[in-house]
N, C-alpha and C positions, 0 to 999 in steps of 0.2 A: 812509307817514309822514303824520300829520295836519297839515292846513294851518290857518294862522289864518283868521279870518273873511274872505270874499272881497270885492273891490271892487263897486261898484254897477254899473259899466259892463260889459256883455257884449256879444259879437258877436251880431248878431240871428239867425244861423243856428245857434246852438249852445246846447243846454240847459246849465244850471249844475250842476256836481257839487259835492254838499256835501262837508265834510270828512271825513265818514264814508264817502264813495263811493256814497251813495245819491243818485238823481236829485231835484233841487228842481224842482217844476213851474213852468213859465213863467207869468208873470202872465196872467190871463184876458184882459186887453186886447191880448195880442200873440199873433197866430195862429202856430200851430206849423208846422214845415215841412210836415207831412202836409196841413194845410189850405190853405196858400198856396204855390205853386211859387215857388222862389228864383230871383233872376236869376242869369244865368251870371257876371255880375261885381258884386261888392258891396264897398263900403268901409264900415268900422265901427270903433269903438273898443273895445279890450279892457279898458281901465281908464285911470286918471290917474295922473300922476307926484305927488310930493311937492308940487309948486307948482301943481298943477291942470291940466297940460297933457295933453291926450289922447294915448294910445299908439294910433296908427292902423294898421290892418291893411286890406289889399284882397285879396279872394279872386277867383280865376279858375277857372272849371270847378265841376263838381258831382259828381265821381267819389267813390267810397267811400275811395280811397287819398289821403293828404295829405302835401305836403311844404311846409315852412315855411322862408322865407329871411328872416333877421333881421340887421339892421345896428346899429351904435352902442349896444351894450350898455355900452360905453365912450364917453362923449359926445364926446371929443376925436378920436375915430377917424372923422372925418367922411367920408373917402372910402368906408367900408363903407356908410353910408347912400346915398351917391351910386351905388354899384355896385348895391344893391337897386332903387333908383329906375330905373337904366337897365335892369336885368333885367325890371322890371315892363313897360317900353315894349317890349323885345324879345320877351318871352314871351306878350304878348297876342295871343290867337288861336292859340297853339302849345301849348296844354295837352293832353297826351296822354290818349287815352280811359282812363276809369276813374280819373282823378286830379283832384284840386284843388290848386291852388297859392296859398299865402298869403304875401304880401309885407309885411314889417313893417320899413321903412326905419330907424326910430328907436325902439329899446327904452329909451332913456335921455334923454327929451326935454329934461329940466332940464339934464343934463350937456352935451348937445348945444348948447342955447341958451347956456349959460354957459361953453362951451369947456374943460370939465374932463372928467377921466376918471370921476369919481364923481358921484353924484346929489347933489340938494340938501341931503342929510343927511351928506355926505361919506362915503358908503358905496359900496364897489365892487359894482356890481350882479352881477358874475360871481364874487363871493365870498359871496353872501348866501343861497345855497340850502341846503335842509335835507338834508345829506349827512352820511355818518358821520365825515367829517373836518373838518366845519365849524370854523372858528376865528374868535373875535372879532378877533384881530390878524392881519394878513395881510402876506404878502411881495409886494414890488413892485420891478420893476427889478433883478433878480437878488438884491439883498441888502437893500434898504431895508425896514424894517419899518413898517407903517402901523397904529398903534393904533386899534382900533375899525373898521378898514377892512371887516370882515365883517358889521358892524351889531351891534347889542345882542343879537340872537339870529337864528336862521335865519328868513327870511322876515319880517324886521322892516320891510321897505320896501314901499310900495304897487306898485312896479313888477315886483318879483319874485313878490308874491302874484298879480298880475293876470295875468302870463304863465304862471305854473304852473298856476294854477286853470283858465285857458283851455285849456291843453294837455290837462289831464286831461278837461275836458268835450269837447274835440273828439274825443279817443280813444273816450269813452264814446258820443258821438252817431254816429260812423261805424263803430264796432265793430272798429277796428284802430288801433294806435299810428301817430301821425304820424312823419314823418321830419323833423328839425330841422337846419338849417345856421345856425350863428352866425359872422358875419364879423368879423374882427379886422384890425388893422394895427399894426405890420407885423412880418414875419419875413424876412430877406434870402433870396431865392429862393422864398418862399411856404411853406406848410406845411399839410398836412392831418392833423388829430389826431382819432381817434374817440373816442366816449364810452366811459367806463370805470366799473368797480366799485371801490370803495375798501375795502381791507381794511388797517386800520392805515396805514402808510406806503406799502403796495404798491398798484400799480394793476393791475387785471385788465380787459384789453380786453373791451368787450361785443361778442360775436361778430356780431350784425346790424349794429352801428355799424362794425365792421372791414370788412365786405363793402361797405358803403355807401362808406365811405371810400377803399377801394382803387379802386372804380369812378370815383368823383369825382377822385381823384388822377390816374389814368390819363387820363381825358378832359381835365383842366385843364392837365396837364404839371406840376403841384405835387408835391413830394416827399411821401410818406406816412410818418408816424412814429407809433409808439405810446408814445413817451416825450417829456417835455418837459425839455429840458436845463438849464433855469434854476431859479429857485427854486420850492419847493413850492406848488401851487395847491389851495386848500381852498374848500369850500362852492361848487363850480362847477357851472353849468348842465349841462355834458355828463355829469358824475358823476350828478347828480340824475336826468337823463333816463334813464341806464342803469339806475339803481335802480329806476326805474318802467317799464321795459320799452320806452323810447322811443329809437330810434336817432338819435343826434346827433353832428354833426361841429363842431369848432372849425376854421374855416378862416382862416389867417393869410395875408392878402395880402401879396405881395412887395414892395410900396412903401406909403408913407404919402401917395402923391399920387392924384389922381383917374386911374383906369385908362384906357387908350386903348381905342378901339373893338374892335380885334382882341383885346385881352385880356379885355374883357367878353364877347365871343362865345365865348371858350374856357370862361368859367364857365357861360355859358347852355348851351353843349353838354354840360358836365359835369352840369348839373341834368337835362338831357332824358336823358342816358345812365343817370343814376341811377333813372329811372322806368322803364326798360325791364325786362321779365320776365327 
């Protein structure tokens, strides 16, 4: 699915993929990875929010396989950002051979700063992706309808443009699709939902995401489910990922509070288990 024009900020280790899927050369003033060895740890911005805040990512490791841990796509779910920050501390130096781990604590920096679910344009960034079931109006909190919650069109928001373009660029650079975990809060008892393909009102679970999800659920102790029992989700990240061959999980934390250290260690172990052959 073609993307709108991409944002100006890009990870320094990733070439930019154009909307047509062809590679756009990096500026001549920027050395390519083949010219300059990358550091084992790097922090960079993948783009900016509506209000100009950077969306920061930190990479550990240089392997060809990638896993991305992302928090606070809904700005008021602040414990998800804290979890990713704690995982960043715990996973430092524990990156498995052949892997690189990217940590993005805050995908929605404006919503995080303002204490809202939505970004500064009052758009739900987990309803703004270019999926077969994208809808301008979205469902929230089981029955409440949010007019315009999906944006004026798919990828109307700079945050979703930045993240989607970066994901495709990363896949093109490494030659394999990254694995993505988007943390949310909360669902009582926790929940692991795999990415899916949307056919009308039906969900078809994406098999690589299902395998990923079952391993994560087993290691974390969270229930695994292929259905969402509440109102329909449209224009969702994990649906877009599946449509583009990217295994993605939506992981609902079991509480809306900061997790304890033992609980954080369970998620850390689940991530490491997910990278095993």
